C-alpha positions as CSV (number, residue, x, y, z in Angstrom):
1,M,-11.6,-15.3,-7.0
2,K,-13.4,-15.9,-10.3
3,A,-10.8,-14.6,-12.6
4,L,-8.4,-16.3,-15.0
5,R,-4.9,-16.6,-13.4
6,F,-1.8,-15.9,-15.2
7,T,-0.2,-18.8,-13.2
8,D,-2.4,-21.1,-15.2
9,V,-2.1,-19.3,-18.6
10,A,1.8,-19.3,-18.4
11,R,1.8,-23.1,-18.0
12,S,0.2,-23.5,-21.5
13,E,2.1,-23.5,-24.7
14,F,-0.1,-20.6,-25.9
15,V,2.0,-18.0,-24.2
16,R,5.2,-19.0,-26.0
17,G,6.0,-16.3,-28.5
18,R,3.0,-14.2,-27.6
19,R,2.9,-10.6,-26.5
20,V,2.2,-10.3,-22.7
21,F,1.4,-6.9,-21.3
22,I,1.9,-6.7,-17.5
23,R,0.4,-3.8,-15.6
24,A,2.8,-3.7,-12.5
25,D,3.0,-1.2,-9.7
26,L,6.6,0.0,-9.8
27,N,5.8,3.4,-8.2
28,V,8.7,3.5,-5.9
29,P,9.9,6.4,-3.8
30,L,12.9,8.4,-5.2
31,D,15.3,10.5,-3.2
32,S,16.4,14.1,-4.0
33,Q,18.9,12.7,-6.5
34,G,16.3,10.7,-8.4
35,R,17.6,7.4,-6.9
36,I,15.3,4.6,-5.7
37,A,15.0,5.0,-2.0
38,E,13.0,1.7,-1.4
39,D,12.4,-1.1,-3.9
40,T,9.8,-3.4,-2.3
41,R,7.3,-2.9,-5.1
42,I,9.9,-3.8,-7.7
43,L,10.9,-7.0,-5.8
44,A,7.3,-7.9,-5.5
45,S,6.7,-7.6,-9.2
46,L,9.5,-9.9,-10.2
47,P,7.8,-13.3,-10.0
48,C,5.1,-12.4,-12.6
49,I,7.8,-10.9,-15.0
50,R,10.0,-14.0,-14.6
51,M,7.0,-16.3,-15.1
52,A,6.2,-14.6,-18.4
53,L,9.9,-14.7,-19.6
54,E,10.3,-18.4,-18.6
55,A,7.1,-19.2,-20.6
56,G,8.8,-17.7,-23.7
57,A,6.6,-14.6,-24.0
58,A,7.5,-11.2,-25.4
59,V,7.1,-9.1,-22.2
60,M,6.0,-5.5,-21.9
61,V,5.8,-4.1,-18.4
62,S,3.7,-1.0,-17.7
63,S,3.6,1.2,-14.6
64,H,3.1,4.7,-13.4
65,L,5.5,6.7,-11.3
66,G,4.5,9.7,-9.2
67,R,1.8,12.1,-10.5
68,P,2.8,13.3,-13.9
69,K,0.6,15.7,-15.9
70,E,-1.1,13.9,-18.7
71,G,0.2,14.8,-22.1
72,T,3.4,16.3,-20.7
73,F,6.7,14.5,-20.1
74,E,9.2,15.7,-17.6
75,P,12.5,13.9,-16.7
76,K,11.4,13.5,-13.0
77,D,8.5,11.4,-14.2
78,S,10.7,8.9,-16.1
79,L,10.8,5.2,-15.1
80,A,14.6,5.2,-16.1
81,P,15.7,4.5,-12.5
82,V,13.2,1.6,-12.4
83,A,14.4,0.2,-15.7
84,R,17.9,0.1,-14.4
85,R,17.0,-1.6,-11.1
86,L,14.7,-4.1,-12.9
87,G,17.6,-5.0,-15.2
88,E,19.9,-5.5,-12.2
89,L,17.4,-7.8,-10.6
90,L,16.5,-9.8,-13.6
91,G,20.1,-10.0,-14.8
92,C,19.3,-8.7,-18.3
93,D,18.9,-5.5,-20.2
94,V,15.6,-3.8,-19.8
95,P,15.1,-1.2,-22.4
96,L,12.8,1.8,-21.5
97,V,10.4,2.4,-24.4
98,S,8.8,5.8,-24.9
99,G,5.9,6.6,-27.3
100,W,4.8,3.0,-27.0
101,L,1.1,3.4,-27.9
102,D,2.0,3.1,-31.6
103,G,3.7,-0.2,-31.1
104,V,6.4,-2.0,-29.2
105,D,9.4,-3.8,-30.6
106,V,10.0,-6.8,-28.3
107,N,11.0,-10.4,-29.1
108,A,10.1,-13.6,-27.4
109,G,12.1,-14.1,-24.2
110,Q,12.8,-10.3,-23.9
111,V,11.3,-7.7,-21.5
112,V,10.9,-4.0,-22.0
113,L,9.6,-1.3,-19.6
114,L,7.0,1.1,-21.0
115,E,7.5,4.7,-20.0
116,N,5.2,6.1,-17.4
117,C,1.6,5.2,-18.4
118,R,0.1,8.2,-16.6
119,I,1.6,10.5,-19.2
120,N,-0.8,9.1,-21.8
121,V,-3.8,11.4,-22.1
122,G,-6.9,9.5,-20.9
123,E,-5.1,7.0,-18.6
124,K,-6.7,8.2,-15.3
125,S,-10.1,8.7,-16.9
126,N,-10.1,5.2,-18.3
127,D,-10.6,6.6,-21.8
128,L,-12.2,4.0,-24.1
129,E,-10.1,4.6,-27.2
130,L,-6.9,4.6,-25.2
131,S,-7.9,1.3,-23.7
132,R,-8.6,-0.3,-27.1
133,Q,-5.3,1.0,-28.4
134,M,-3.3,-0.6,-25.6
135,A,-5.2,-3.9,-25.8
136,Q,-4.1,-4.1,-29.4
137,L,-0.5,-4.3,-28.3
138,C,-0.9,-7.6,-26.6
139,D,-2.2,-11.2,-26.8
140,V,-2.4,-11.5,-23.0
141,Y,-3.0,-8.8,-20.4
142,V,-2.0,-9.4,-16.9
143,N,-2.9,-7.1,-14.0
144,D,-0.3,-7.6,-11.2
145,A,-0.6,-4.1,-9.7
146,F,-2.4,-4.4,-6.4
147,G,-1.4,-0.8,-5.5
148,T,-3.6,0.6,-8.3
149,A,-6.4,-2.0,-8.2
150,H,-8.7,0.4,-6.5
151,R,-8.6,2.7,-9.5
152,A,-10.5,2.3,-12.8
153,E,-7.9,3.5,-15.2
154,A,-7.0,2.6,-18.8
155,T,-4.1,0.3,-17.8
156,T,-5.9,-1.2,-14.8
157,Y,-9.5,-1.5,-16.0
158,G,-10.2,-0.5,-19.6
159,I,-7.6,-2.7,-21.3
160,A,-8.9,-5.7,-19.4
161,E,-12.2,-5.3,-21.3
162,F,-10.6,-5.4,-24.8
163,A,-7.5,-7.6,-24.5
164,P,-7.9,-11.0,-26.2
165,I,-7.0,-12.7,-22.8
166,A,-7.2,-10.8,-19.4
167,C,-6.0,-12.4,-16.2
168,V,-4.9,-11.7,-12.7
169,G,-1.2,-11.8,-11.8
170,P,0.3,-13.8,-8.9
171,L,1.0,-10.7,-6.7
172,L,-2.5,-9.3,-7.2
173,A,-4.0,-12.7,-6.4
174,S,-1.9,-13.3,-3.3
175,E,-2.6,-9.8,-1.9
176,V,-6.3,-10.2,-2.3
177,E,-6.2,-13.6,-0.7
178,A,-4.1,-12.5,2.3
179,I,-6.4,-9.6,3.1
180,T,-9.5,-11.9,2.7
181,R,-7.9,-14.3,5.1
182,A,-7.1,-11.6,7.6
183,L,-10.7,-10.4,7.7
184,T,-13.0,-13.4,6.9
185,A,-12.1,-15.8,9.6
186,P,-9.3,-14.2,11.6
187,K,-7.7,-15.8,14.7
188,R,-8.7,-13.7,17.6
189,P,-8.0,-11.2,19.2
190,L,-7.9,-9.2,15.9
191,V,-5.9,-6.0,16.3
192,A,-5.7,-3.2,13.8
193,I,-3.3,-0.3,13.7
194,V,-4.5,2.6,11.6
195,A,-2.4,5.8,11.5
196,G,-2.4,8.9,9.4
197,S,-2.8,12.6,9.5
198,K,-6.6,12.9,9.3
199,V,-9.6,11.0,10.6
200,S,-11.6,12.4,7.7
201,T,-9.5,10.5,5.1
202,K,-9.8,7.2,6.9
203,L,-13.2,7.6,8.5
204,S,-14.8,4.8,6.4
205,I,-12.1,2.4,7.3
206,L,-12.2,3.3,11.0
207,R,-16.0,2.8,11.0
208,S,-15.7,-0.6,9.2
209,L,-12.9,-1.9,11.5
210,A,-14.8,-0.7,14.6
211,S,-17.4,-3.4,13.9
212,R,-14.8,-6.1,13.3
213,V,-11.7,-5.8,15.3
214,D,-11.1,-6.4,19.1
215,R,-8.6,-3.6,19.4
216,L,-8.2,-0.6,17.2
217,I,-4.9,1.3,17.7
218,V,-4.8,4.7,16.1
219,G,-1.7,6.8,15.5
220,G,-0.4,10.1,14.1
221,G,-2.9,12.9,13.7
222,I,-5.7,10.4,14.0
223,A,-4.6,9.6,17.5
224,N,-4.6,13.3,18.3
225,T,-8.2,13.7,17.3
226,F,-9.1,10.6,19.4
227,M,-7.2,12.2,22.4
228,L,-9.4,15.3,22.0
229,A,-12.4,13.0,22.0
230,A,-11.2,11.5,25.2
231,G,-10.9,14.9,26.8
232,L,-7.1,15.2,26.7
233,P,-5.1,18.3,25.7
234,I,-3.1,18.1,22.5
235,G,-1.6,21.6,22.3
236,K,-0.9,22.7,18.7
237,S,-0.7,19.1,17.4
238,L,-2.2,18.1,14.0
239,A,-5.8,17.1,14.6
240,E,-9.3,17.6,13.3
241,P,-11.6,19.1,16.0
242,T,-14.6,18.8,13.7
243,M,-14.2,15.0,13.6
244,V,-14.3,14.6,17.4
245,E,-18.0,13.4,17.2
246,E,-17.0,10.8,14.6
247,A,-14.2,9.6,16.8
248,L,-16.5,9.3,19.7
249,A,-18.9,7.2,17.6
250,V,-16.1,4.8,16.7
251,M,-15.1,4.5,20.3
252,D,-18.8,3.9,21.3
253,T,-19.1,1.2,18.6
254,M,-16.1,-0.6,20.0
255,R,-17.2,-0.2,23.6
256,V,-20.6,-1.7,22.9
257,R,-18.9,-4.8,21.5
258,G,-16.6,-5.1,24.4
259,A,-13.7,-3.9,22.2
260,E,-11.3,-1.0,22.7
261,V,-9.6,2.0,21.1
262,P,-6.6,2.5,23.5
263,I,-5.7,6.1,24.2
264,P,-2.0,7.1,24.8
265,V,-1.2,7.5,28.5
266,D,2.1,9.3,27.6
267,V,3.4,11.1,24.5
268,V,6.6,12.5,23.1
269,T,6.3,16.2,22.4
270,A,8.4,19.0,20.8
271,R,8.0,22.8,20.2
272,S,8.7,22.5,16.5
273,F,8.3,19.9,13.7
274,A,12.0,19.2,13.0
275,A,14.5,16.4,13.1
276,D,16.7,18.3,15.6
277,A,13.8,19.4,17.8
278,T,14.2,18.5,21.5
279,A,12.0,15.6,22.5
280,T,10.1,15.6,25.8
281,V,8.3,12.7,27.2
282,K,5.3,13.6,29.4
283,P,1.9,12.2,30.5
284,A,-0.8,12.6,28.0
285,A,-2.7,14.7,30.4
286,D,0.2,17.3,30.7
287,V,0.5,18.4,27.1
288,A,1.1,22.1,27.0
289,P,-0.6,24.6,24.7
290,D,2.5,25.0,22.6
291,D,3.4,21.3,22.4
292,L,3.4,19.2,19.2
293,I,2.8,15.5,19.8
294,L,5.1,13.6,17.5
295,D,5.1,10.1,19.0
296,I,3.5,7.9,21.6
297,G,5.4,7.7,24.8
298,P,7.4,4.7,26.1
299,I,4.8,3.5,28.6
300,T,2.1,3.6,25.9
301,A,4.5,1.8,23.4
302,T,5.2,-0.9,25.9
303,Q,1.6,-1.4,26.8
304,W,0.5,-1.6,23.1
305,A,3.4,-3.9,22.3
306,A,2.2,-6.3,25.0
307,Q,-1.3,-6.2,23.4
308,L,0.2,-7.1,20.0
309,G,2.0,-9.9,21.6
310,Q,-1.3,-11.5,22.7
311,A,-3.0,-10.9,19.3
312,G,-4.1,-13.8,17.0
313,S,-4.2,-11.5,13.9
314,I,-2.7,-8.1,13.2
315,V,-3.6,-5.6,10.5
316,W,-1.1,-2.7,10.3
317,N,-1.4,0.5,8.2
318,G,0.8,3.4,9.1
319,P,3.5,4.4,11.7
320,V,2.3,5.8,15.0
321,G,4.7,8.7,15.1
322,V,7.1,10.7,13.0
323,F,9.5,7.8,12.7
324,E,11.6,9.6,10.1
325,F,13.0,11.7,13.0
326,P,15.2,9.5,15.3
327,A,13.9,11.3,18.4
328,F,10.4,10.4,17.5
329,E,10.6,6.8,16.2
330,N,10.5,4.8,19.4
331,G,6.7,4.2,19.2
332,T,6.8,2.9,15.6
333,R,10.0,0.9,16.2
334,T,8.6,-0.7,19.4
335,L,5.3,-1.7,17.7
336,A,7.0,-2.9,14.5
337,R,9.3,-5.2,16.5
338,A,6.4,-6.4,18.6
339,I,4.5,-7.3,15.4
340,A,7.6,-9.1,14.0
341,A,7.9,-11.1,17.3
342,S,4.3,-12.0,17.5
343,S,3.0,-15.5,16.6
344,A,-0.1,-13.8,15.1
345,F,-0.8,-13.7,11.4
346,S,0.2,-10.2,10.5
347,I,-0.6,-8.2,7.3
348,A,0.9,-4.8,6.7
349,G,0.4,-2.2,3.9
350,G,0.8,1.4,2.9
351,G,3.7,3.4,1.6
352,D,4.9,4.7,5.0
353,T,4.3,1.3,6.5
354,L,6.7,-0.3,3.8
355,A,9.3,2.3,4.7
356,A,9.1,1.4,8.4
357,I,9.3,-2.3,7.6
358,A,12.4,-1.7,5.6
359,R,13.9,0.6,8.2
360,Y,13.6,-2.0,10.9
361,G,14.5,-5.0,8.8
362,I,11.4,-7.0,9.8
363,A,10.0,-8.0,6.3
364,S,10.8,-11.7,6.8
365,D,9.0,-11.7,10.2
366,L,5.6,-10.6,8.9
367,G,2.8,-12.8,7.6
368,Y,2.2,-10.8,4.5
369,I,3.3,-7.3,3.2
370,C,0.8,-5.5,0.9
371,T,2.3,-3.3,-1.7
372,G,-0.7,-1.0,-1.9
373,G,-2.0,1.7,0.4
374,G,-5.4,2.8,-1.0
375,A,-6.3,-0.6,-2.4
376,F,-5.3,-2.2,1.0
377,L,-7.6,0.2,2.9
378,E,-10.5,-0.2,0.5
379,M,-10.3,-4.0,0.8
380,L,-10.3,-3.6,4.6
381,E,-13.5,-1.6,4.2
382,G,-15.0,-4.5,2.3
383,R,-15.1,-2.7,-1.1
384,T,-14.8,-4.5,-4.4
385,L,-11.7,-3.3,-6.2
386,P,-12.6,-2.1,-9.8
387,A,-9.5,-3.8,-11.4
388,L,-10.4,-7.1,-9.9
389,E,-14.0,-6.6,-10.9
390,A,-13.0,-6.1,-14.5
391,L,-11.0,-9.3,-14.5
392,E,-13.7,-11.3,-12.8
393,R,-16.2,-10.1,-15.3
394,R,-14.0,-11.6,-18.1
395,G,-14.3,-14.8,-16.1
396,V,-12.2,-18.0,-16.2
């Protein structure tokens, strides 16, 4: 990585008393009461913030939350819950600053949280003047937001071009290095789990992995489309019939290499998509026209768990069933525990994946947990992340 690292900058006396602008990814899920449901991203951002504070900097932390409309502030878009949690974890007061583009009042050794950056007009379009305005707020810009590194926005890209010093934070650096390690020279067999609702949204990653991995496990609606491609009935399950040919192409690519896309041999079905729906386990070939497939079956889960146990490296993106519903979580739970028990180097990423990791308490048993979803997938595809490109262009 040919970018200046904040780890090195923070060691110098230069940072003491200087204004440090940290772009973090504190986009955590909130429940219906506006409370933080899962705080992995906040916890992952702490080392960089502490590093800046210990170096004597005046620290400004920026992040987005949700999908606010630019130029319009609504209470649901506020980072207030994040500021409270950040204060608890840091053991100090973390003021939330609104209207921060005109200047921020923060002293050396203090930290403030800047209100939702995506409220600023021009943030998502990487507006040039907005980027210049934000760069004037700081002496050192640090991008530590892996989760948004695949987007060229004002706080992730533009500001890096104009800040006096621009560097990569420890979290962003470690995430890039972990994914590179998993794909560049992985210990074999390399197994990837890719789940989601649509093949079309993850087609490029499926194509890319088909030429790299030894086994490609698919889940969710993606698995249903692959089941269609394998000639199996899926009832009224979520799928994309128009993507069957693409699924067949991925399977053919794997087959030519002597690799495999395993197809479920049994599934868990229901007649409705609901937490209290009656779950029925049946062979994959016996899915009825009015069935919804909501999880892989126990035989499939056991078989796939055994394959994960023999893996040398594992890449995990997405739960294989509707794990939020207890009756349909066995597949995801079984694979999650198999990954945790495996001696393989494992790397996991994506919002739903983080939720599953937290649900089953396996964080300490995984090789590396990525805080980003889209950035994680784009790196798996071999793409260059725009935010990292901007920092590398500034050089060391």
